C-alpha positions as CSV (number, residue, x, y, z in Angstrom):
1,X,-18.7,12.3,17.9
2,X,-15.4,13.4,16.4
3,X,-13.9,14.1,19.9
4,X,-15.1,10.7,21.1
5,X,-13.3,9.0,18.2
6,X,-10.1,11.0,18.7
7,X,-10.0,10.2,22.4
8,X,-10.9,6.6,22.1
9,X,-8.7,4.0,23.9
10,X,-8.0,2.2,20.7
11,X,-6.7,5.3,18.9
12,X,-4.7,6.2,22.0
13,X,-3.0,2.7,21.9
14,X,-2.2,3.2,18.2
15,X,-0.7,6.6,18.8
16,X,1.3,5.3,21.7
17,X,2.7,2.3,19.7
18,X,3.8,4.5,16.9
19,X,5.4,7.0,19.3
20,X,7.3,4.2,20.9
21,X,9.2,3.4,17.7
22,X,9.0,6.5,15.5
23,X,12.1,5.7,13.5
24,X,10.9,2.2,12.7
25,X,7.5,3.5,11.7
26,X,9.1,6.1,9.4
27,X,11.5,3.5,7.9
28,X,8.8,1.1,7.0
29,X,6.5,3.8,5.7
30,X,9.1,5.3,3.4
31,X,10.8,2.0,2.5
32,X,7.6,0.3,1.5
33,X,7.2,2.2,-1.8
34,X,10.9,1.6,-2.6
35,X,10.6,-2.1,-2.1
36,X,7.3,-2.2,-3.9
37,X,8.5,-0.6,-7.1
38,X,11.9,-2.4,-7.1
39,X,9.9,-5.6,-6.7
40,X,7.8,-4.8,-9.8
41,X,11.0,-4.0,-11.7
42,X,12.6,-7.2,-10.7
43,X,9.6,-9.2,-11.7
44,X,9.8,-7.7,-15.2
45,X,13.5,-8.6,-15.5
46,X,12.9,-12.1,-14.4
47,X,9.9,-12.7,-16.6
48,X,11.3,-11.3,-19.8
49,X,15.0,-12.0,-19.2
50,X,16.0,-8.7,-20.8
51,X,17.2,-5.3,-19.5
52,X,15.3,-2.1,-20.2
53,X,16.6,0.1,-23.0
54,X,14.7,3.3,-22.5
55,X,13.5,5.7,-19.9
56,X,11.3,8.7,-20.1
57,X,10.4,11.5,-17.7
58,X,7.1,13.4,-18.1
59,X,6.2,17.0,-17.1
60,X,3.7,15.9,-14.5
61,X,3.3,19.3,-12.9
62,X,2.9,21.0,-16.3
63,X,0.4,18.4,-17.4
64,X,-1.6,18.8,-14.2
65,X,-1.7,22.6,-14.6
66,X,-2.9,22.2,-18.2
67,X,-5.6,19.7,-17.1
68,X,-6.9,22.1,-14.4
69,X,-6.8,25.1,-16.9
70,X,-8.6,23.3,-19.7
71,X,-11.1,21.1,-17.9
72,X,-14.3,22.9,-17.1
73,X,-15.8,20.3,-14.7
74,X,-13.9,19.7,-11.5
75,X,-15.5,16.3,-11.2
76,X,-13.5,15.3,-14.3
77,X,-10.2,16.8,-13.3
78,X,-9.2,14.3,-10.6
79,X,-9.8,11.1,-12.6
80,X,-7.7,12.7,-15.5
81,X,-4.9,13.7,-13.1
82,X,-4.9,10.2,-11.7
83,X,-3.9,8.8,-15.0
84,X,-0.9,11.1,-15.5
85,X,2.6,9.6,-15.5
86,X,5.8,11.0,-14.0
87,X,8.4,8.4,-15.1
88,X,8.6,5.3,-17.3
89,X,11.2,2.6,-17.8
90,X,10.9,-0.3,-20.2
91,X,12.0,-2.3,-23.2
92,X,11.6,-1.0,-26.8
93,X,11.5,-3.2,-29.8
94,X,12.9,-1.4,-32.8
95,X,12.0,-4.1,-35.4
96,X,8.9,-2.1,-36.2
97,X,9.8,1.3,-37.5
98,X,10.2,3.8,-34.8
99,X,9.8,1.1,-32.2
100,X,7.1,-0.3,-29.9
101,X,7.3,-0.7,-26.2
102,X,7.2,-4.4,-25.3
103,X,6.9,-3.9,-21.6
104,X,7.3,-1.0,-19.1
105,X,7.0,0.1,-15.6
106,X,5.8,3.6,-14.9
107,X,5.5,5.8,-11.9
108,X,2.1,7.4,-11.3
109,X,2.2,10.0,-8.5
110,X,-1.5,9.3,-7.6
111,X,-0.8,5.6,-7.2
112,X,2.5,6.3,-5.5
113,X,0.6,8.3,-2.9
114,X,-1.7,5.3,-2.3
115,X,1.3,3.0,-1.9
116,X,2.8,5.5,0.6
117,X,-0.5,5.4,2.6
118,X,-0.3,1.6,2.4
119,X,3.2,1.7,3.8
120,X,2.0,3.9,6.7
121,X,-0.8,1.6,7.6
122,X,1.5,-1.5,7.4
123,X,4.1,0.3,9.6
124,X,1.3,1.1,12.1
125,X,0.1,-2.5,12.2
126,X,3.7,-3.7,12.6
127,X,4.4,-1.3,15.5
128,X,1.2,-2.3,17.2
129,X,2.2,-6.0,17.0
130,X,5.6,-5.3,18.5
131,X,4.2,-3.0,21.2
132,X,1.3,-5.2,22.3
133,X,2.8,-8.7,22.2
134,X,2.4,-9.1,25.9
135,X,-1.1,-7.6,26.0
136,X,-2.7,-9.5,23.1
137,X,-3.5,-13.2,22.9
138,X,-1.8,-15.3,20.2
139,X,-5.1,-15.6,18.3
140,X,-5.5,-11.8,18.2
141,X,-1.9,-11.2,17.0
142,X,-2.2,-13.9,14.4
143,X,-5.6,-12.7,13.2
144,X,-4.5,-9.1,13.1
145,X,-1.3,-10.1,11.2
146,X,-3.3,-12.2,8.7
147,X,-5.9,-9.4,8.0
148,X,-3.2,-6.8,7.6
149,X,-1.1,-9.0,5.3
150,X,-4.0,-9.9,3.1
151,X,-5.2,-6.3,3.0
152,X,-1.7,-5.1,2.0
153,X,-1.5,-7.7,-0.7
154,X,-4.8,-6.7,-2.2
155,X,-4.0,-3.0,-2.2
156,X,-0.6,-3.6,-3.6
157,X,-2.0,-5.9,-6.3
158,X,-4.5,-3.3,-7.5
159,X,-2.0,-0.5,-7.8
160,X,0.6,-2.3,-10.0
161,X,1.7,0.0,-12.8
162,X,3.0,-2.3,-15.5
163,X,2.4,-2.3,-19.3
164,X,2.8,-5.3,-21.7
165,X,2.2,-5.2,-25.4
166,X,0.3,-8.5,-25.2
167,X,-2.3,-6.7,-23.0
168,X,-2.7,-4.0,-25.7
169,X,0.1,-2.1,-23.8
170,X,-2.5,-0.8,-21.4
171,X,-0.7,0.1,-18.1
172,X,-2.9,-1.5,-15.5
173,X,-2.8,-3.7,-12.4
174,X,-4.2,-6.7,-14.3
175,X,-1.1,-6.7,-16.5
176,X,0.8,-7.8,-13.5
177,X,-1.5,-10.8,-13.2
178,X,-0.9,-11.7,-16.9
179,X,2.8,-11.3,-16.5
180,X,2.7,-13.7,-13.5
181,X,1.0,-16.3,-15.7
182,X,-2.7,-15.8,-15.5
183,X,-4.5,-15.9,-18.8
184,X,-4.7,-12.5,-20.6
185,X,-8.4,-12.7,-21.1
186,X,-9.0,-13.7,-17.5
187,X,-6.8,-10.9,-16.3
188,X,-8.6,-8.2,-18.4
189,X,-11.9,-9.5,-17.2
190,X,-10.9,-9.0,-13.5
191,X,-10.2,-5.3,-14.2
192,X,-13.8,-4.4,-13.5
193,X,-13.4,-5.5,-9.9
194,X,-10.3,-3.5,-9.2
195,X,-11.9,-0.8,-7.0
196,X,-13.8,-3.3,-4.9
197,X,-10.6,-5.4,-4.3
198,X,-8.7,-2.2,-3.3
199,X,-11.5,-1.1,-0.9
200,X,-11.5,-4.6,0.6
201,X,-7.8,-4.4,1.1
202,X,-8.0,-1.1,2.9
203,X,-10.9,-2.4,5.0
204,X,-8.8,-5.4,6.1
205,X,-5.9,-3.1,7.1
206,X,-8.2,-1.0,9.2
207,X,-9.8,-4.1,10.7
208,X,-6.2,-5.3,11.6
209,X,-5.6,-2.0,13.4
210,X,-8.9,-2.4,15.2
211,X,-8.2,-5.9,16.3
212,X,-4.6,-5.2,17.4
213,X,-5.5,-2.1,19.4
214,X,-8.2,-3.9,21.4
215,X,-8.2,-4.1,25.2
216,X,-5.8,-6.6,26.7
217,X,-7.3,-9.7,28.2
218,X,-7.1,-10.5,31.9
219,X,-6.2,-14.1,32.9
220,X,-10.0,-14.9,33.3
221,X,-10.7,-13.9,29.7
222,X,-12.3,-10.5,30.5
223,X,-10.9,-7.2,29.4
224,X,-8.3,-5.8,31.8
225,X,-10.4,-2.7,32.6
226,X,-13.4,-4.8,33.7
227,X,-11.1,-7.2,35.7
228,X,-9.8,-4.3,37.8
229,X,-6.7,-3.6,35.7
230,X,-6.0,-0.9,33.3
231,X,-4.4,-0.6,29.9
232,X,-2.1,2.3,30.6
233,X,1.0,0.9,28.8
234,X,3.9,3.2,28.1
235,X,6.7,2.2,25.9
236,X,10.0,3.9,26.7
237,X,12.1,4.9,23.8
238,X,15.7,4.0,23.1
239,X,17.9,6.1,20.8
240,X,16.6,4.1,17.8
241,X,13.0,4.4,18.9
242,X,12.6,0.8,20.1
243,X,11.3,-0.1,23.5
244,X,13.8,-1.4,26.1
Protein backbone atom coordinates (compact mmCIF):
# COMPACT_ATOMS: atom_id res chain seq x y z
CA UNK A 1 0.00 0.00 0.00
CA UNK A 2 2.74 2.46 1.00
CA UNK A 3 4.87 1.53 -2.02
CA UNK A 4 1.89 2.02 -4.33
CA UNK A 5 1.30 5.51 -2.94
CA UNK A 6 4.97 6.49 -3.17
CA UNK A 7 5.16 5.28 -6.76
CA UNK A 8 1.84 6.76 -7.86
CA UNK A 9 1.85 8.90 -11.04
CA UNK A 10 0.41 11.88 -9.17
CA UNK A 11 3.19 11.88 -6.58
CA UNK A 12 5.73 11.49 -9.38
CA UNK A 13 4.34 14.59 -11.10
CA UNK A 14 4.47 16.54 -7.84
CA UNK A 15 8.09 15.57 -7.20
CA UNK A 16 9.02 16.40 -10.79
CA UNK A 17 7.37 19.83 -10.60
CA UNK A 18 9.20 20.68 -7.38
CA UNK A 19 12.53 19.41 -8.75
CA UNK A 20 12.11 21.57 -11.85
CA UNK A 21 12.16 24.79 -9.82
CA UNK A 22 13.82 23.97 -6.48
CA UNK A 23 14.93 27.53 -5.72
CA UNK A 24 11.46 28.91 -6.36
CA UNK A 25 9.96 26.23 -4.12
CA UNK A 26 12.44 26.99 -1.33
CA UNK A 27 11.94 30.76 -1.66
CA UNK A 28 8.15 30.49 -1.38
CA UNK A 29 8.35 27.97 1.48
CA UNK A 30 10.73 30.07 3.59
CA UNK A 31 9.33 33.42 2.53
CA UNK A 32 5.75 32.53 3.40
CA UNK A 33 6.19 32.71 7.21
CA UNK A 34 8.11 36.00 6.88
CA UNK A 35 5.35 37.61 4.83
CA UNK A 36 2.70 36.09 7.11
CA UNK A 37 4.07 37.54 10.35
CA UNK A 38 5.00 40.87 8.77
CA UNK A 39 1.43 41.07 7.50
CA UNK A 40 0.05 40.53 11.00
CA UNK A 41 2.40 43.17 12.39
CA UNK A 42 1.38 45.64 9.68
CA UNK A 43 -2.31 44.96 10.44
CA UNK A 44 -1.71 45.91 14.08
CA UNK A 45 0.06 49.14 13.15
CA UNK A 46 -2.70 50.14 10.72
CA UNK A 47 -5.53 49.21 13.09
CA UNK A 48 -4.20 50.95 16.20
CA UNK A 49 -2.14 53.72 14.59
CA UNK A 50 0.63 53.29 17.16
CA UNK A 51 4.10 51.80 17.25
CA UNK A 52 5.02 49.01 19.67
CA UNK A 53 6.94 50.05 22.77
CA UNK A 54 8.11 46.72 24.18
CA UNK A 55 9.53 43.38 23.12
CA UNK A 56 10.17 40.26 25.16
CA UNK A 57 12.02 37.04 24.47
CA UNK A 58 11.12 33.84 26.30
CA UNK A 59 13.30 30.86 27.19
CA UNK A 60 11.35 28.47 24.99
CA UNK A 61 13.87 25.63 25.15
CA UNK A 62 14.19 25.90 28.92
CA UNK A 63 10.42 26.01 29.33
CA UNK A 64 9.97 22.96 27.13
CA UNK A 65 12.59 21.05 29.12
CA UNK A 66 10.81 21.97 32.37
CA UNK A 67 7.44 20.90 30.95
CA UNK A 68 8.84 17.52 29.91
CA UNK A 69 10.51 17.06 33.30
CA UNK A 70 7.54 18.02 35.44
CA UNK A 71 4.58 16.64 33.46
CA UNK A 72 3.93 12.95 34.21
CA UNK A 73 1.53 12.24 31.34
CA UNK A 74 2.96 12.49 27.82
CA UNK A 75 -0.52 13.13 26.43
CA UNK A 76 -0.51 16.42 28.35
CA UNK A 77 2.99 17.48 27.34
CA UNK A 78 2.35 18.33 23.69
CA UNK A 79 -0.69 20.58 24.23
CA UNK A 80 1.23 22.49 26.91
CA UNK A 81 4.30 22.89 24.71
CA UNK A 82 2.03 24.10 21.93
CA UNK A 83 1.11 27.13 24.05
CA UNK A 84 4.68 28.22 24.80
CA UNK A 85 5.91 31.51 23.35
CA UNK A 86 9.31 32.41 21.94
CA UNK A 87 8.98 36.14 21.24
CA UNK A 88 6.46 38.93 21.80
CA UNK A 89 6.18 42.50 20.54
CA UNK A 90 3.39 44.89 21.44
CA UNK A 91 2.11 48.13 22.93
CA UNK A 92 2.11 48.65 26.70
CA UNK A 93 -0.15 51.21 28.40
CA UNK A 94 1.53 52.52 31.55
CA UNK A 95 -1.48 54.50 32.78
CA UNK A 96 -2.33 51.55 35.02
CA UNK A 97 0.50 50.99 37.48
CA UNK A 98 3.12 48.63 36.08
CA UNK A 99 1.33 48.72 32.73
CA UNK A 100 -1.02 46.55 30.73
CA UNK A 101 -0.46 45.21 27.24
CA UNK A 102 -3.02 46.75 24.91
CA UNK A 103 -2.10 44.61 21.90
CA UNK A 104 0.69 42.28 20.93
CA UNK A 105 1.99 39.85 18.35
CA UNK A 106 3.77 36.77 19.58
CA UNK A 107 5.77 34.01 17.93
CA UNK A 108 4.78 30.49 18.89
CA UNK A 109 7.23 27.86 17.53
CA UNK A 110 4.47 25.26 17.17
CA UNK A 111 2.30 27.55 15.08
CA UNK A 112 5.36 28.79 13.22
CA UNK A 113 5.99 25.18 12.20
CA UNK A 114 2.43 24.89 10.89
CA UNK A 115 2.86 28.09 8.88
CA UNK A 116 6.11 26.71 7.46
CA UNK A 117 4.25 23.55 6.39
CA UNK A 118 1.57 25.78 4.89
CA UNK A 119 4.28 27.61 2.97
CA UNK A 120 5.64 24.31 1.64
CA UNK A 121 2.21 23.16 0.46
CA UNK A 122 1.54 26.53 -1.16
CA UNK A 123 4.92 26.44 -2.90
CA UNK A 124 4.22 22.92 -4.16
CA UNK A 125 0.84 23.94 -5.58
CA UNK A 126 2.41 26.99 -7.22
CA UNK A 127 5.18 24.91 -8.81
CA UNK A 128 2.59 22.42 -10.05
CA UNK A 129 0.56 25.18 -11.69
CA UNK A 130 3.62 26.52 -13.48
CA UNK A 131 4.86 23.10 -14.57
CA UNK A 132 1.53 21.76 -15.80
CA UNK A 133 -0.02 24.76 -17.52
CA UNK A 134 0.18 23.02 -20.89
CA UNK A 135 -1.05 19.66 -19.58
CA UNK A 136 -4.02 20.88 -17.51
CA UNK A 137 -7.25 22.41 -18.71
CA UNK A 138 -8.17 25.94 -17.65
CA UNK A 139 -10.94 24.61 -15.39
CA UNK A 140 -8.51 22.29 -13.61
CA UNK A 141 -5.95 25.05 -13.12
CA UNK A 142 -8.58 27.49 -11.87
CA UNK A 143 -10.18 24.90 -9.61
CA UNK A 144 -6.85 23.87 -8.14
CA UNK A 145 -5.83 27.47 -7.60
CA UNK A 146 -9.15 28.31 -5.93
CA UNK A 147 -9.00 25.30 -3.60
CA UNK A 148 -5.38 26.00 -2.71
CA UNK A 149 -5.98 29.69 -2.11
CA UNK A 150 -9.02 29.09 0.10
CA UNK A 151 -7.21 26.35 2.01
CA UNK A 152 -4.19 28.58 2.63
CA UNK A 153 -6.48 31.38 3.82
CA UNK A 154 -8.28 29.10 6.30
CA UNK A 155 -5.07 27.66 7.74
CA UNK A 156 -3.47 31.09 7.94
CA UNK A 157 -6.54 32.55 9.64
CA UNK A 158 -6.65 29.88 12.35
CA UNK A 159 -2.97 30.30 13.23
CA UNK A 160 -3.01 34.05 13.85
CA UNK A 161 -1.17 34.86 17.09
CA UNK A 162 -2.44 38.27 18.16
CA UNK A 163 -3.59 39.51 21.55
CA UNK A 164 -5.88 42.47 22.31
CA UNK A 165 -6.96 43.68 25.72
CA UNK A 166 -10.57 44.01 24.51
CA UNK A 167 -10.58 40.23 23.97
CA UNK A 168 -9.36 39.64 27.54
CA UNK A 169 -5.80 39.77 26.18
CA UNK A 170 -6.09 36.12 25.13
CA UNK A 171 -3.70 35.44 22.22
CA UNK A 172 -5.82 33.60 19.73
CA UNK A 173 -6.76 33.48 16.07
CA UNK A 174 -10.20 34.95 16.76
CA UNK A 175 -8.52 38.12 18.04
CA UNK A 176 -7.46 38.75 14.45
CA UNK A 177 -11.11 38.65 13.39
CA UNK A 178 -12.05 41.12 16.13
CA UNK A 179 -9.23 43.47 15.13
CA UNK A 180 -10.47 43.38 11.54
CA UNK A 181 -13.90 44.54 12.68
CA UNK A 182 -15.93 41.44 13.51
CA UNK A 183 -17.83 41.72 16.80
CA UNK A 184 -15.86 40.54 19.83
CA UNK A 185 -18.59 38.20 21.10
CA UNK A 186 -19.02 36.69 17.62
CA UNK A 187 -15.27 36.25 17.23
CA UNK A 188 -14.95 34.49 20.58
CA UNK A 189 -17.91 32.24 19.73
CA UNK A 190 -16.12 31.11 16.54
CA UNK A 191 -13.14 29.91 18.58
CA UNK A 192 -14.73 26.50 19.13
CA UNK A 193 -14.62 25.78 15.40
CA UNK A 194 -10.93 26.59 14.99
CA UNK A 195 -9.68 23.01 14.64
CA UNK A 196 -12.35 22.12 12.09
CA UNK A 197 -11.58 25.21 10.01
CA UNK A 198 -7.87 24.40 10.09
CA UNK A 199 -8.45 20.78 9.07
CA UNK A 200 -10.69 21.94 6.24
CA UNK A 201 -7.93 24.28 5.08
CA UNK A 202 -5.31 21.55 4.94
CA UNK A 203 -7.85 19.28 3.23
CA UNK A 204 -8.42 21.88 0.51
CA UNK A 205 -4.67 22.28 0.00
CA UNK A 206 -4.23 18.53 -0.43
CA UNK A 207 -7.23 18.46 -2.77
CA UNK A 208 -5.57 21.21 -4.79
CA UNK A 209 -2.41 19.10 -5.19
CA UNK A 210 -4.54 16.10 -6.16
CA UNK A 211 -6.39 18.06 -8.84
CA UNK A 212 -3.31 19.76 -10.26
CA UNK A 213 -1.33 16.51 -10.45
CA UNK A 214 -4.02 14.66 -12.41
CA UNK A 215 -3.45 13.07 -15.78
CA UNK A 216 -3.35 15.46 -18.74
CA UNK A 217 -6.32 15.40 -21.06
CA UNK A 218 -6.04 14.39 -24.69
CA UNK A 219 -7.85 16.46 -27.33
CA UNK A 220 -10.80 14.04 -27.18
CA UNK A 221 -11.25 14.62 -23.44
CA UNK A 222 -9.74 11.30 -22.37
CA UNK A 223 -6.64 10.94 -20.19
CA UNK A 224 -3.49 11.02 -22.30
CA UNK A 225 -2.49 7.50 -21.21
CA UNK A 226 -5.74 5.98 -22.44
CA UNK A 227 -5.55 8.01 -25.66
CA UNK A 228 -2.24 6.47 -26.60
CA UNK A 229 -0.05 9.17 -25.12
CA UNK A 230 1.89 9.33 -21.92
CA UNK A 231 2.53 11.82 -19.16
CA UNK A 232 6.29 11.63 -19.12
CA UNK A 233 6.98 15.36 -18.80
CA UNK A 234 10.42 16.49 -17.86
CA UNK A 235 11.14 20.06 -16.92
CA UNK A 236 14.74 21.11 -17.66
CA UNK A 237 16.34 23.36 -15.12
CA UNK A 238 17.99 26.70 -15.65
CA UNK A 239 20.49 28.20 -13.24
CA UNK A 240 17.58 29.64 -11.23
CA UNK A 241 15.62 26.41 -11.22
CA UNK A 242 12.98 27.56 -13.73
CA UNK A 243 12.12 25.62 -16.87
CA UNK A 244 13.33 26.96 -20.17
